[in-house]
N, C-alpha and C positions, 0 to 999 in steps of 0.2 A: 485654661485658667480664667480667661475673661468670661466664659460661659458660666462658670461656677459663681463668680461675683455677681453677674447679671441675675441669675436665679435667686441668689441670696438677697439681693436688693428688691426684687419683685416680691419675694416672700415677706420681707420686712415691711414693705409698703402695704401688703395685704393685711398683715397683722395690725398695723397702725389704723387702717381704715376700719377693720372689724372692731377694735377696741373703742374707737371714737363713736361708732354706731351704738355700742352698748351704753355709753355714758353721754347721751345727748343732753343739752342744756334744759330741755323740756322735761327730762326725767325727774327733776327735783322741783318743778314748779308746783306751787300750792294750788289746790283745786278751788274752783268757785262754787263750792257746795257747802250748804249750811248743815253741819252735822257735828255733834259733840258740844263741848262747853267752851264758852268764850268769856274772858274777863274784861270788865270795864276799865278803860284806860284812865278815866278821870275819877271814878269811884272805886277805889281799891277793894271795897267790901261788897261789890255787886258782881253778879255773873248771870249768864243766860245759857241754858242748855237746849239744844235742838235734837229731837228724836226723829230721824229721817223716816224710820219705819212707820210710826204712828202719826207723823206730821203734826207733832205737838211741840210747844216750847214751854219752858219753865224759867221764870225770872226769880232769882234769889237775891235777897239783901241780907247779908250775913250779920248785920247789926240788929235785925228784927228778931233774931233768935232769943235775945234777952227779954223781949216783950211777950213771946209766945213759945210754944214747944217746937216750932218749925221756922225755918228761914225762907220758906217759899212764899213769895209775895203775890205772884201772878202766874196764871197758866192760860194758854190759849192754843189756837191752831194756826198753821201756816201752810202755804202751798207754793210750789215752784211755778213761776209764770214765764220764765225764759232763762237763758243761760246767765247764771249769776243773779237773777232777779227773783225775789220772793215776796209774796203778799202776806202780810202779818194781819191776822184778825184782831179786832180790838178786845181789850180786857179792861179791868178796873183802872190801871195806870198807864197802859200802853195803847195808844190810839191805832186805828187801822192805818196801815202804811205799806208802801212798797220799799224794800231795802235792796241794796246792791252789795252782793258779797264779792269782794275782789281781794286777791292775795290772802285769803282766809281771814278777812276782817270786814267790818261793816260799821255804819253809823245808824243809830236808832233813836227815835224820839220817845222819851219817857218823861211823863209829867211836864210836857211842853218844853223840854230841854233836850238838845241833841248830845248823845254820848257815843264814843267810839269803843267798839269791842274788838279785841284781838284774840 
């Protein structure tokens, strides 16, 4: 009888260890990769999109659409220089800079002002 309980306990412990290994805390960590669209925290009408394949970025100001047929304000290239570090090439309103992508967010200088993108 004790042998049966002992085997059951061992099996239960093995199942718990297996389940914990499937759902590690790092499984849900946000990557430090610039890819996709980020919205500006301070300017609700601005966003920037990064195309990882072509290494291009597109800065949109959605209020500009009233003035022209597109809301694309600036376009440029970028490259990865380290883990979570990206070099942004300069364009008409975005100066050349290195940004740090951490927890899927970053701070960028636009028109001499720093903005947070999430």
